C-alpha positions as CSV (number, residue, x, y, z in Angstrom):
1,X,-31.2,-74.2,-86.9
2,X,-31.3,-77.6,-84.3
3,X,-34.8,-78.2,-82.8
4,X,-34.9,-79.6,-79.4
5,X,-37.3,-82.2,-77.5
6,X,-36.6,-81.7,-74.5
7,X,-35.3,-79.3,-71.8
8,X,-33.8,-80.9,-69.1
9,X,-34.0,-78.5,-65.6
10,X,-31.0,-79.3,-63.4
11,X,-31.8,-77.3,-59.8
12,X,-28.8,-76.6,-57.2
13,X,-29.4,-77.0,-54.2
14,X,-32.7,-75.2,-54.4
15,X,-34.5,-77.5,-51.9
16,X,-38.7,-77.6,-51.9
17,X,-39.0,-74.6,-54.8
18,X,-42.7,-73.9,-54.1
19,X,-42.5,-72.3,-58.3
20,X,-41.1,-75.6,-59.6
21,X,-44.4,-76.6,-61.3
22,X,-45.1,-73.3,-62.5
23,X,-41.2,-72.8,-64.7
24,X,-42.9,-76.6,-66.2
25,X,-46.2,-75.3,-66.9
26,X,-44.9,-72.0,-68.6
27,X,-42.0,-73.4,-70.6
28,X,-44.0,-76.0,-72.8
29,X,-46.4,-73.7,-73.2
30,X,-43.5,-71.4,-74.6
31,X,-41.4,-74.0,-75.8
32,X,-44.1,-76.3,-77.3
33,X,-41.6,-79.0,-75.6
34,X,-41.5,-81.1,-73.0
35,X,-39.5,-79.9,-70.2
36,X,-38.2,-83.1,-66.8
37,X,-37.1,-80.7,-64.1
38,X,-34.4,-83.7,-62.5
39,X,-33.2,-84.4,-59.1
40,X,-32.0,-81.3,-56.8
41,X,-28.5,-81.5,-57.0
42,X,-25.8,-79.9,-54.4
43,X,-23.8,-76.3,-55.6
44,X,-20.6,-77.7,-56.2
45,X,-18.1,-76.2,-53.6
46,X,-15.4,-75.5,-55.0
47,X,-17.7,-72.7,-57.5
48,X,-17.3,-71.0,-54.2
49,X,-14.9,-68.0,-54.2
50,X,-15.4,-66.9,-50.1
51,X,-13.1,-63.2,-50.4
52,X,-16.6,-62.5,-52.7
53,X,-19.4,-65.1,-50.5
54,X,-20.6,-65.8,-54.1
55,X,-20.0,-68.8,-56.7
56,X,-18.5,-68.0,-59.8
57,X,-20.7,-68.9,-63.5
58,X,-19.0,-70.2,-65.3
59,X,-17.7,-73.4,-63.4
60,X,-21.9,-73.9,-62.8
61,X,-21.9,-73.6,-66.2
62,X,-19.2,-76.1,-67.2
63,X,-20.9,-79.0,-65.0
64,X,-23.7,-78.6,-66.6
65,X,-21.8,-80.1,-69.6
66,X,-20.7,-82.5,-67.6
67,X,-24.2,-83.4,-66.7
68,X,-25.9,-82.7,-70.0
69,X,-26.2,-86.3,-72.7
70,X,-26.5,-85.9,-76.0
71,X,-27.7,-83.1,-77.9
72,X,-31.5,-83.8,-77.9
73,X,-32.0,-80.8,-74.9
74,X,-30.5,-78.2,-73.5
75,X,-30.1,-78.5,-70.3
76,X,-30.9,-75.4,-67.4
77,X,-29.9,-75.0,-64.6
78,X,-31.6,-73.2,-61.2
79,X,-30.8,-72.1,-58.1
80,X,-30.7,-69.9,-55.9
81,X,-26.8,-68.9,-54.5
82,X,-25.4,-65.8,-55.7
83,X,-23.8,-66.0,-58.8
84,X,-20.3,-63.5,-60.1
85,X,-17.8,-63.6,-63.3
86,X,-15.2,-61.8,-62.9
87,X,-14.8,-57.5,-63.0
88,X,-18.8,-57.8,-62.7
89,X,-20.7,-57.7,-58.8
90,X,-23.6,-60.3,-59.6
91,X,-24.5,-61.9,-62.8
92,X,-28.2,-62.9,-63.3
93,X,-27.0,-66.1,-64.7
94,X,-25.4,-67.5,-67.9
95,X,-25.3,-69.1,-70.6
96,X,-23.6,-71.4,-74.3
97,X,-25.7,-71.4,-76.9
98,X,-23.2,-73.8,-78.6
99,X,-23.3,-76.4,-75.2
100,X,-27.1,-76.0,-74.8
101,X,-26.6,-74.8,-71.4
102,X,-27.5,-71.8,-69.2
103,X,-27.3,-71.3,-65.2
104,X,-29.0,-68.6,-63.3
105,X,-29.3,-67.5,-60.1
106,X,-33.0,-66.5,-58.3
107,X,-31.1,-65.3,-55.1
108,X,-31.5,-61.7,-56.8
109,X,-35.2,-61.8,-57.2
110,X,-35.9,-63.2,-54.0
């Protein structure tokens, strides 16, 4: 099993999120590695499905794999928008162990 050196958190349209520091601290304590909170970027507009009023999780996951550099870290995308996958009403998140990437939404937890 590969040992990662860092977790990169990539916020999508999170703005000034009040739990940023708590998330970084918790992940560092749990995984015993450094955590880097990247600058906020907009949710890619082409991930939006107007018929559903939701964003496609798989496309956000693919965006994270494009952003990710190297294999020494994993990348965690976090957003406030509502995510979905075909055949499902919504998803809390989606991950690819192979790519070392995941995306989660806090929309349904607010």
